[in-house]
C-alpha positions in Angstrom: -33.5 92.4 14.5 -31.8 95.7 15.1 -30.8 97.0 18.7 -32.6 99.8 17.9 -35.7 97.9 17.3 -35.0 95.9 20.7 -34.5 99.3 22.6 -37.8 100.5 21.5 -39.8 97.4 22.0 -38.1 97.2 25.8 -38.9 100.9 26.4 -42.7 100.2 25.3 -42.8 96.9 27.5 -41.6 98.5 30.4 -44.9 100.6 30.3 -47.2 98.0 28.8 -45.7 94.5 28.1 -49.0 93.8 25.8 -48.4 96.8 23.9 -44.4 95.9 23.7 -45.6 92.5 22.3 -47.4 93.9 19.6 -44.6 96.3 18.7 -42.1 93.5 18.4 -44.6 91.8 16.1 -45.4 94.9 14.1 -41.9 95.6 13.5 -40.3 91.7 12.8 -43.4 89.7 11.9 -42.8 87.4 14.6 -45.4 85.2 16.1 -47.1 85.8 18.8 -45.6 82.9 21.0 -42.1 83.8 20.4 -42.6 87.5 20.6 -44.0 87.1 24.0 -41.2 85.0 25.1 -38.6 87.3 23.8 -40.1 90.3 25.3 -40.9 88.1 28.7 -36.8 87.5 28.3 -35.8 90.8 27.9 -38.2 92.0 30.6 -36.6 89.8 33.3 -32.9 90.2 32.4 -31.7 93.1 33.6 -28.7 93.2 31.2 -30.6 92.4 28.3 -31.1 95.5 25.6 -31.6 98.8 26.5 -30.8 98.1 30.1 -28.0 99.7 31.7 -25.6 102.4 30.1 -23.1 101.7 26.9 -22.8 98.8 24.7 -23.9 95.3 25.3 -21.2 92.8 26.5 -20.2 90.2 24.4 -22.2 87.1 25.4 -25.7 88.9 27.0 -27.9 87.7 24.1 -26.9 84.1 25.2 -29.1 84.7 28.3 -31.9 85.5 26.3 -31.1 82.1 24.6 -31.5 80.2 28.1 -34.4 82.4 29.2 -36.5 81.6 25.8 -35.9 78.1 26.2 -36.8 78.0 30.0 -40.3 79.8 29.2 -40.6 77.2 26.0 -40.3 74.2 28.5 -42.1 75.9 31.7 -46.0 75.4 32.6 -47.8 77.5 29.6 -45.1 76.9 27.4 -44.6 75.0 24.3 -46.3 71.8 24.4 -43.9 70.5 21.4 -41.0 71.5 23.4 -42.2 70.4 26.4 -42.4 66.7 25.9 -38.8 66.7 24.0 -35.9 64.2 25.3 -32.5 63.7 24.9 -33.5 60.8 22.8 -35.8 62.3 20.4 -33.6 65.6 19.7 -30.6 63.4 19.1 -31.4 63.5 15.5 -31.8 67.5 15.0 -28.3 67.8 16.6 -26.6 66.1 13.9 -28.8 67.4 11.5 -28.2 70.9 12.4 -24.2 70.5 12.7 -24.5 68.9 9.0 -26.0 72.1 7.9 -23.9 74.5 9.7 -21.0 72.6 7.9 -22.5 73.0 4.6 -22.6 76.8 5.4 -19.3 77.0 6.2 -18.1 74.8 2.8 -20.1 77.1 1.2 -18.6 80.1 2.7 -22.2 81.4 3.5 -22.0 83.8 6.3 -25.7 84.5 6.3 -26.1 81.0 6.6 -23.5 80.2 9.1 -25.0 82.6 11.3 -28.3 81.0 11.2 -27.3 77.3 11.2 -24.9 77.9 13.9 -28.0 79.6 16.0 -29.4 76.4 15.4 -26.5 74.4 16.7 -26.3 76.6 19.8 -30.2 75.7 20.0 -29.5 71.9 20.4 -27.0 72.6 23.3 -29.3 74.9 25.2 -32.0 72.4 24.7 -30.5 69.5 25.9 -28.9 71.7 28.8 -32.3 72.5 29.7 -33.5 68.5 29.3 -31.0 67.5 31.7 -31.8 70.1 34.5 -35.4 68.8 34.9 -33.4 64.9 35.1 -33.2 63.3 38.1 -30.7 63.9 40.9 -28.0 61.4 39.6 -28.5 62.9 35.9 -28.9 66.2 36.1 -26.9 69.0 34.8 -27.6 72.4 33.6 -26.2 75.0 31.4 -23.9 76.5 33.5 -22.5 73.1 34.1 -21.8 72.7 30.6 -19.8 75.9 30.1 -18.0 75.6 33.5 -16.9 72.4 32.3 -16.0 74.0 28.8 -14.1 76.8 30.4 -12.1 74.6 32.9 -11.0 72.2 29.7 -9.9 75.3 27.8 -7.8 76.6 30.7 -6.6 73.2 31.5 -5.5 72.3 27.7 -3.6 75.5 27.5 -0.9 75.8 29.8 1.1 77.7 27.4 -1.7 80.6 27.3 -3.1 80.3 31.1 -0.1 78.9 32.8 3.7 78.7 33.1 4.1 76.3 30.4 5.9 78.9 27.8 5.5 79.7 24.3 5.0 76.9 22.1 4.2 76.5 18.2 1.2 74.7 16.6 3.1 71.3 16.6 3.9 71.7 20.2 0.2 72.6 21.0 -1.2 69.9 19.3 1.0 67.5 21.3 0.5 68.7 24.3 -3.0 68.8 23.8 -3.2 64.9 23.2 -0.6 64.2 26.3 -2.9 66.3 28.6 -6.2 64.7 27.3 -4.4 61.4 27.5 -4.0 62.0 31.3 -7.3 63.3 32.0 -8.8 60.6 29.8 -7.0 57.5 31.2 -7.9 55.7 27.7 -6.9 52.3 27.3 -7.3 52.2 23.5 -7.0 55.0 20.6 -10.7 53.7 19.8 -12.2 55.3 22.9 -13.9 58.7 22.7 -14.1 58.7 18.8 -17.6 59.1 17.5 -18.9 55.7 16.0 -21.8 57.5 14.3 -19.7 60.2 12.2 -19.4 58.9 8.3 -17.3 56.0 7.7 -14.4 57.6 6.0 -14.0 60.2 8.8 -14.2 57.3 11.5 -11.4 55.3 9.8 -9.1 58.6 9.3 -9.4 59.5 13.0 -8.6 55.6 14.2 -5.6 55.9 11.7 -4.5 59.0 13.0 -5.0 58.1 16.7 -3.2 54.5 16.0 0.0 56.1 14.7 0.4 58.6 17.1 0.2 55.7 19.6 2.5 53.4 17.8 0.1 50.8 16.9 -0.9 49.1 13.7 -2.5 50.7 10.7 -3.8 49.5 7.6 -1.5 48.9 4.8 -2.3 52.1 2.5 -3.1 51.7 -1.1 -1.0 52.7 -3.8 -2.8 56.3 -5.1 -2.0 56.7 -8.6 -3.8 59.9 -8.4 -2.3 63.6 -8.0 -4.6 65.6 -6.2 -7.2 65.3 -3.7 -9.9 66.4 -6.8 -8.4 63.2 -8.6 -9.0 61.2 -5.4 -12.3 62.1 -5.1 -13.3 61.1 -8.9 -11.8 57.7 -8.2 -13.7 57.3 -4.9 -16.7 58.4 -6.5 -16.1 55.7 -9.3 -15.9 53.0 -6.9 -19.2 54.2 -5.0 -20.7 54.1 -8.4 -19.3 50.2 -9.3 -20.3 49.3 -5.9 -24.0 50.9 -6.4 -24.2 48.7 -9.5 -23.4 45.6 -7.7 -26.4 46.3 -5.2 -23.6 46.8 -2.6 -23.5 49.8 -0.1 -20.2 51.3 -0.2 -20.7 52.8 3.0 -22.1 50.1 4.9 -18.8 48.2 3.5 -16.2 50.6 4.8 -18.5 51.2 8.2 -17.6 47.3 8.6 -13.9 47.3 7.5 -13.5 50.3 10.3 -15.5 48.3 12.6 -13.1 45.5 12.2 -10.2 47.6 12.4 -11.5 49.0 15.8 -12.0 45.8 17.3 -8.1 45.0 16.1 -6.9 48.3 17.7 -8.7 47.4 21.1 -7.0 43.9 21.2 -3.5 45.3 20.1 -4.0 48.2 23.0 -5.0 45.8 25.6 -2.1 43.4 25.0 0.6 46.2 24.9 -1.1 47.1 28.5 -0.9 43.8 29.5 2.4 42.4 28.5 4.6 43.9 31.1 2.6 42.3 34.0 2.3 38.8 31.9 6.2 39.4 32.1 6.3 39.9 35.8 
């Protein structure tokens, strides 16, 4: 939707909301419910399309997303959206993230724009659900954004503090140091997603263990010369497993799970060692 269409619709809606909604549907083909939500969000915004002088500031449309979600979850909104919970939505978060990943791999900017919007929807949706929770579980989109800003500033002392200039390696090392101090984690396994594909889970644990000076599995001898050849070899292993009725993903996940347990035990032994020795 162009800025010109939004401005024209908003100008009409300020005089007659119904006519504004009708114009938006005529120009875009949007459904009635979504057209009403958009027009109402623009009218309520004050900083939305057509408001004020000069170009819109970056991020202003994010406020429209929040307003539309508020309308969908409020009385008189969408009954499907109103009944969703964190649990019912969690699968969509993974699905949309995978679709955004595919768009990036395909180097498709049109799909990237759409799929990243769907990921953003999941973030706003979960924040809106949380805003309705009981006192001990409640947070909102501003809490999410505020925590993110604080984290970015805190973990970039070379930009926002007095740590001085750093190269990429120093930035990565500093990020890990700050993160370790913040999280007070006892093992490299903590904070690593277990729901990601087993290969990615295993790789993350190996990287963390190596940085922490803990044991890593004995690497296999690679007789291939490129990632492409490695992919073909792995696909051949998957094919052989399938022919035997084995699930390669499950087999690798079990191996990674055992390795995670070994890491936990090794990290615990290291942390308790000085205490046992007095």
